[in-house]
N, C-alpha and C positions, 0 to 999 in steps of 0.2 A: 580174279586177280585182284582187287580190290580187297575182298576179303579178307583173303590174305597178307596185308598189310603192303599193297605193293605202289611204289609212288603214281599221285595220280598224274604224272605228264604221259609214267608209261601204260599207263592203262587209255590215255588217248589215244597216242602215238599205236598200241600193236590194234583195236580198233581199225582205226584210219586206214592203217597197211592191208589189214584181212578186207576190208570194204572197198579198197583200191586193185587186191589180186582178185574180188569177183567185178569189176566191171562198173564198180562206183564211180564215177567222176568226180564227184564233191560232198565225203563226205563230211557230219558237221558233231562232233562228239564233246562232251562237255560232262568233265568229270568232277565230282567234289568227296569228302572221306566220309559222306551217307550216302548217295546216289549217284546215277548216271541219267544223260540223256545222251539221246543219238538220233540221229537223222540221216536220210542219204543224201536230201541236200537242203540247203538253204531256205527254201519256199515250201517242201514236204514237212507234214505233222511229224512231231518228235516222239521218240518213245521212253519213258524215265523209268527206274526201276532202286528202287529206295534198298539201300547197302545196313541192313538193321544190326545184324554184329559181326564181328572180326577177330580174327586170329593173328598170328605170324604162322606163315607156314610157307618158307622160301622155296622148299621145292617144288608147288605147283605153280608158283611165279614165273620161276625157269621154266619148269612142265610148258607151258602157256607161249612163251617165248619161243618155243622151238617147235610149239605145233604152228605157231603164227609164221614164220621164217620157213616150214615146209609148204605152208600155203601160199606165201608170195613163191615160191619158188616152182611151184605148181604142181608140187606131190601130192595135194587131197583136191577133190572134188569139196563140193558144198557140202551135197550130203554125207562126204566121208566126214568131214571136221567137223561137222555138226554131231557124229555121233563119237568121236574120240574125243570133243570137248566134253560131252555129259558124260561118259566112261570117265574123266578125272575129276570133274564135279562132284561125283560120285563118291570118292574114294577117298581117305582119309589116313594122312601121310605123318598125325600128328603124332610123337611118343608118347608114351602109357603116362598116367600121375603119378605113378611109382619112380619111373625112369626120368621124368620131370625132377621129382623132388631130389630125387640120388645124386644128378648133377648137380640141382640148385645147392646142396648141401656142399660138395665137394667144392665148388667152386666160390662158394663164401668162404670158405677156408685159404683155401689160395689167394682168396682178391686179399686176405684179413694179411696174409703173411707179405705182400707184393706190396703193401699199405704201410710197410715199417711194423708190422705185428710181431710179437715172437711165438714160439712154435706151441709155447702153453695156452696159448690161446686159439689155435686151429680147430682140436677140438669142439671148445665151447661153440667156434664162430659155426664152422660145421652143424653141429645140431640145431641151432638158433638158424641159420639163414636153411636148414629143410624143413622145422616145425613150422617157422613163418614164409616161407613158399605153400608149405601142405596147406596152411590156415589160408593162405591166397586163393589156392585153385576148389575149395571147399565153399566159402563164402563168393566163390565168383558164378559160382553155380545156383547159391541161395537167391544172391541178390544181383539186379541187374548192374544197376550202381558200381560201377568199374572203381572207384573213388573210396567206397565203404571198404570193399574186399580187400584194397592197396592199404589203407588206412588200419585197419585190423594185421594184417600182415606184418607192418612195421612194430605195431603194438607188441603184437607174438613176441617181434624181435629183441623191442626193448626190454620189455620184464625177463624175457632168458637172459639175454646181456646181465640188469642186473643180477640176478639170481646166481648167475655163475659169479662175479664179481664176489658180492655178499660173501658167498659159500665160499672162498677161496680156490674156487675150479678153473677160474678168470682172473688175468692180469689184467690189463688196460679192457677198458669198458670202450672207451670211446672204437679203437681198434678192431672188440667185434661187431660192434654196431655198423660200423661203416663197409665189415665185409658181407654179413651178413644179410644186410639189404640193397646189397650192389646186383641180386638176383632181380631185382623187382624195377632199378633203373630204365627209367624207358629210354635207353638209347636207341630204338632204333625209329622208335616217332620221333626224335630230336633229327635224325638223319634223314629220314623223310622228308620233315618241315623245311630245313637247310636247300636240300637238293630240289622241293617243288617250288623254292621261292628263287632261289638261282635258275630256274626253268619257266621263271613268271607266272609261276601259280598261283598266283599271291594269295586268293582265297580260300587252296587247301593248305599251303603253307602254314600260315596266320592261326586258321583250325587246327592245326595237325602241330605245331607250336602251344596253345594257349593249351590243346590234352596231355601235353607232355608235362609242363608248367604245372597241372592241376596234380600229374600224380607225384609229383617231387616235394608238390605241397601235403599232399595228402602220407609220403611216406616221413614226408620232415616232423609233420602233425604227430603224427603216431608215437613217433620217439621222443619227442617232446613232451606230450604228457606224463607218458612214463619217468622222465626225468624229473618231471616239477612235482611228482609226488614218490619219486624214492627218495 
């Protein structure tokens, strides 16, 4: 769940519910965005697992929630639950890169219109958003620092938007850029940060909020560099 960008409070609650379903009286769980600590009691040794790679997979989060409910209802034994969770962990439900690029491209055009753009800027936004998101996916595989991938993606969007306007294929530069960078905006991280803060998970909430701010800074910096030299 944590690898799929679930809220930390949800991960802790799920772990505790599963533990209590198997007669653990006082489970102790502590989750941060990059690690999980769990113990069956306050005086027992804790197990720690580090989370190195995170993505967004809401289907897996919902699937684990469903499994935890079945465990709490007594429908799954310990061995059966372990088998089901391992099978789920080994599956990949993410869309293909081609489909994600296509979705990002269409969404970029729609966002441009939604933010008050004109239909003449729809196609330029589609192209800029699609190519920018493709650049993000490619650099995300090459470079482990996500900040760089987001910077490169917004830089590509800025360059394409400026080219479209200068060649007469686009009209409103700001609307094209705004629409094209929207697929890169960290909406889920901001939502999770606020939800964790509301649940009292201050460390996780602040760290996710800072991560969202860094992403926004990377996007803004990439566009600003292009505009500064255009």
